[in-house]
C-alpha positions as CSV (number, residue, x, y, z in Angstrom):
1,M,-15.4,-3.4,-11.0
2,R,-16.2,0.1,-9.6
3,A,-18.1,1.1,-6.4
4,P,-20.1,0.3,-4.4
5,F,-17.8,-2.3,-2.9
6,R,-19.7,-4.3,-0.3
7,V,-16.8,-6.8,0.6
8,V,-13.4,-5.1,1.3
9,V,-10.1,-6.5,2.5
10,I,-7.3,-4.1,3.7
11,T,-3.9,-5.1,4.9
12,G,-1.9,-2.7,7.2
13,A,-5.2,-1.7,8.7
14,S,-4.1,-1.2,12.1
15,S,-2.8,2.4,11.5
16,G,-2.2,5.4,9.1
17,L,-3.5,5.0,5.5
18,G,-5.0,1.6,6.0
19,A,-6.9,2.5,9.2
20,A,-8.2,5.7,7.3
21,L,-9.2,3.6,4.2
22,A,-11.0,1.0,6.5
23,V,-13.2,3.7,8.2
24,S,-13.9,5.4,4.8
25,Y,-15.4,2.1,3.4
26,A,-17.2,1.1,6.5
27,G,-20.9,1.3,6.6
28,P,-24.2,-0.7,6.7
29,Q,-24.3,-3.9,4.6
30,T,-20.6,-3.7,4.2
31,A,-18.2,-6.7,5.3
32,L,-14.6,-5.6,6.0
33,G,-11.5,-8.1,6.4
34,L,-8.9,-6.1,8.3
35,I,-5.3,-7.3,8.7
36,G,-2.6,-5.7,10.7
37,R,0.3,-6.5,13.0
38,N,-0.5,-4.3,16.1
39,R,-3.5,-6.0,17.8
40,E,-4.5,-3.1,19.9
41,R,-4.5,-0.5,17.1
42,L,-6.2,-3.2,14.8
43,A,-8.9,-3.7,17.6
44,A,-9.4,0.1,17.6
45,T,-9.8,0.4,13.8
46,A,-12.3,-2.4,13.8
47,A,-14.2,-0.8,16.6
48,A,-14.5,2.3,14.6
49,C,-15.7,0.4,11.5
50,R,-18.3,-1.5,13.6
51,A,-19.5,1.8,15.0
52,A,-20.1,2.9,11.4
53,G,-22.4,-0.2,10.8
54,A,-20.0,-2.6,9.1
55,D,-19.6,-6.3,9.8
56,V,-15.9,-6.6,10.5
57,D,-13.4,-9.7,10.7
58,S,-9.8,-8.8,11.8
59,A,-6.7,-10.7,12.1
60,A,-3.3,-9.9,13.6
61,I,-1.0,-11.4,10.8
62,D,2.3,-10.4,9.3
63,V,1.9,-10.3,5.6
64,A,5.4,-11.8,5.4
65,D,3.8,-15.0,6.7
66,G,2.4,-16.1,3.3
67,A,0.7,-19.5,4.6
68,A,-1.1,-17.9,7.4
69,L,-2.2,-14.9,5.4
70,A,-3.5,-17.2,2.4
71,S,-5.4,-19.5,5.0
72,W,-7.2,-16.4,6.4
73,L,-7.9,-14.8,3.2
74,E,-9.5,-18.0,1.7
75,E,-11.5,-18.6,4.7
76,F,-12.8,-14.9,4.8
77,D,-13.6,-15.2,1.0
78,R,-15.7,-18.3,1.5
79,A,-17.8,-16.4,4.0
80,H,-17.8,-13.0,2.1
81,P,-16.8,-13.2,-1.6
82,V,-14.2,-10.3,-1.8
83,E,-14.9,-7.5,-4.3
84,L,-12.1,-5.0,-3.3
85,L,-8.7,-6.0,-2.1
86,I,-6.2,-3.4,-0.9
87,A,-2.6,-4.4,-0.4
88,N,-1.6,-1.5,1.9
89,A,0.8,-3.1,4.5
90,G,4.2,-1.6,4.5
91,T,7.2,-0.7,6.5
92,S,10.2,1.7,5.9
93,A,13.6,2.2,7.3
94,G,17.0,3.6,6.1
95,P,20.6,3.6,7.0
96,D,22.3,6.4,8.7
97,P,22.9,9.2,6.3
98,E,26.7,8.9,6.6
99,S,26.8,5.2,6.1
100,P,27.9,4.1,2.6
101,G,25.2,1.4,2.4
102,E,22.1,-0.2,3.9
103,P,22.5,-3.4,5.9
104,A,21.1,-6.4,4.1
105,A,18.7,-7.4,6.9
106,M,17.2,-4.0,6.8
107,T,16.7,-3.9,2.9
108,L,15.4,-7.5,2.9
109,R,12.8,-6.9,5.6
110,Q,11.4,-4.0,3.6
111,I,11.1,-6.2,0.5
112,E,9.8,-9.1,2.5
113,V,6.9,-6.9,3.8
114,N,6.3,-4.4,1.1
115,L,6.8,-6.5,-2.0
116,V,6.6,-10.1,-1.0
117,G,3.9,-9.3,1.5
118,A,1.8,-7.6,-1.2
119,V,2.2,-10.9,-3.3
120,H,1.1,-12.8,-0.5
121,T,-1.9,-10.8,-0.2
122,I,-2.9,-10.6,-3.8
123,A,-1.9,-14.0,-5.3
124,P,-4.3,-16.2,-3.1
125,L,-7.3,-14.2,-4.2
126,V,-6.6,-13.7,-7.9
127,P,-8.0,-17.2,-9.1
128,L,-11.2,-16.5,-6.9
129,L,-11.8,-13.1,-8.3
130,C,-11.2,-14.1,-11.8
131,A,-13.5,-17.1,-11.4
132,R,-16.3,-14.8,-10.3
133,G,-15.4,-12.4,-13.2
134,R,-15.4,-9.2,-11.0
135,G,-13.5,-7.4,-8.3
136,R,-10.7,-4.8,-8.0
137,I,-7.1,-5.3,-6.6
138,V,-5.4,-2.1,-5.3
139,A,-1.5,-1.9,-4.6
140,I,-0.5,0.9,-2.5
141,A,3.1,1.8,-3.9
142,S,4.8,5.2,-3.3
143,I,6.2,7.9,-5.5
144,A,9.5,6.3,-4.2
145,A,8.6,3.7,-6.8
146,Y,9.5,6.0,-9.7
147,R,13.3,6.6,-8.9
148,G,15.7,5.2,-6.4
149,L,16.5,7.7,-3.5
150,P,20.0,7.4,-2.2
151,Y,18.9,7.2,1.5
152,S,16.2,4.6,1.2
153,P,17.4,2.0,-1.2
154,G,15.4,-1.0,0.3
155,Y,12.2,1.0,0.5
156,C,12.5,2.3,-3.1
157,A,13.2,-1.2,-4.3
158,S,10.3,-2.8,-2.6
159,K,7.9,-0.2,-3.9
160,A,9.3,-0.2,-7.4
161,G,8.8,-4.0,-7.4
162,L,5.2,-3.6,-6.2
163,R,4.3,-1.0,-8.7
164,A,5.7,-3.4,-11.5
165,Y,4.0,-6.4,-10.2
166,A,0.7,-4.7,-10.1
167,E,1.1,-3.2,-13.4
168,A,1.9,-6.4,-14.9
169,L,-1.2,-7.9,-13.4
170,R,-3.6,-5.2,-14.7
171,P,-3.5,-6.2,-18.4
172,R,-3.4,-9.9,-17.5
173,L,-6.5,-9.7,-15.3
174,A,-8.7,-7.3,-17.3
175,P,-10.0,-10.0,-19.6
176,H,-11.2,-11.9,-16.6
177,G,-13.1,-8.7,-15.3
178,V,-10.9,-7.9,-12.6
179,G,-9.5,-4.3,-12.4
180,V,-6.1,-3.3,-10.9
181,T,-5.3,0.1,-9.4
182,V,-1.7,1.2,-8.5
183,A,-1.5,4.1,-6.1
184,C,1.8,6.0,-5.8
185,P,1.1,8.7,-3.0
186,G,3.7,11.2,-1.7
187,F,4.0,12.3,1.9
188,F,1.0,12.0,4.4
189,N,0.7,11.9,8.1
190,S,1.3,8.4,9.4
191,P,3.5,6.6,12.0
192,M,5.9,5.9,9.0
193,T,6.2,9.5,8.3
194,D,6.6,10.3,11.9
195,R,10.0,8.4,11.6
196,W,11.1,10.4,8.5
197,E,13.9,13.0,9.5
198,G,14.1,15.5,6.7
199,A,11.7,17.6,4.6
200,T,8.3,16.3,3.7
201,P,7.1,18.6,0.8
202,F,3.3,18.8,0.1
203,L,2.6,16.8,3.3
204,A,-1.1,15.8,3.4
205,T,-3.1,14.5,6.3
206,G,-3.7,10.7,6.3
207,E,-7.4,11.3,6.0
208,R,-7.1,13.5,2.9
209,A,-4.7,11.0,1.3
210,A,-7.3,8.2,2.1
211,R,-10.1,10.3,0.5
212,R,-8.1,10.9,-2.6
213,I,-7.1,7.3,-3.1
214,K,-10.6,6.0,-2.4
215,R,-12.2,8.5,-4.8
216,G,-9.7,7.0,-7.5
217,I,-10.5,3.4,-6.6
218,D,-14.2,4.0,-6.7
219,R,-14.0,5.5,-10.2
220,G,-12.0,2.5,-11.4
221,R,-8.8,4.4,-12.0
222,A,-5.8,2.3,-13.0
223,R,-3.3,4.9,-11.5
224,I,-3.4,7.2,-8.6
225,D,-0.4,9.5,-8.3
226,F,-0.1,12.6,-6.2
227,P,0.9,15.3,-5.5
228,W,1.8,16.1,-9.1
229,P,4.8,18.4,-8.2
230,L,6.4,15.6,-6.5
231,V,5.5,13.0,-9.2
232,L,6.9,15.3,-11.9
233,G,10.0,15.8,-9.9
234,M,10.7,12.1,-9.4
235,R,9.8,11.5,-13.1
236,F,12.3,14.1,-14.1
237,C,15.0,12.6,-12.0
238,D,14.2,9.3,-13.6
239,L,14.3,10.5,-17.3
240,A,17.2,13.0,-17.0
241,P,20.8,11.7,-17.6
242,A,21.8,9.7,-14.4
243,P,24.4,12.2,-13.2
244,I,21.9,15.0,-13.2
245,G,19.2,12.9,-11.3
246,D,21.7,11.6,-8.9
247,A,23.1,15.1,-8.2
248,I,19.5,16.4,-7.5
249,L,18.6,13.6,-5.3
250,R,21.7,13.8,-3.2
251,R,20.8,17.3,-2.2
252,F,17.8,16.1,-0.3
253,R,19.2,14.5,2.7
254,F,17.0,12.4,5.0
255,R,16.9,9.5,7.3
256,I,14.2,7.0,8.0
257,R,14.4,5.8,11.7
258,S,13.7,2.0,12.0
259,A,10.3,1.1,13.7
């Protein structure tokens, strides 16, 4: 299914890319289901979308809470049959650059939100979308899904898992009329990027990233990867012999401060 989408659900809508996508889809005769953890910021996003003419239902839910999220999604879908589902909620963290490893709790929290939370978002609506024979699911991964970065093992693992999960769904759901888009963006302005200590090459504004992703979604693209220099660099490190890729990536030292 391609645009126009009249019923859109977005997780991680309280700030950053999720908020920008919500505003970009807001308009008259559009129903939005917005999910986020920060009540105040989520309310601000919802208000901006209502000002644009959209009918908005929002909920402060942690996507790691699968039962609560499934209940809300199913109730929303009964009132507004979902046409576009964007699994965008995410978190990032990383160990101190001098630490030999990442604490297990830090790794598991990122996997819980970025991967398991996306499954909690997508799985409840898959049977409903397939029964209607239309709709599109979007998974917001990252260029970090292409190659593990030595200073963010948990984040890379979670995004690689999300990319693989969504790519597996795509051919499975296509015969039922449901499309799947996997987005792997690079750096853009967001609260997550604000906690990044290190170089941010080809940094885009959050609004520009949202426009590019929305354009790809509306055209029914299966993949949205950008910017190409970073994508190609990550692909090179992935395809090169491991010692070469590892040596290149060790040169780019950074740290992601915990939220």
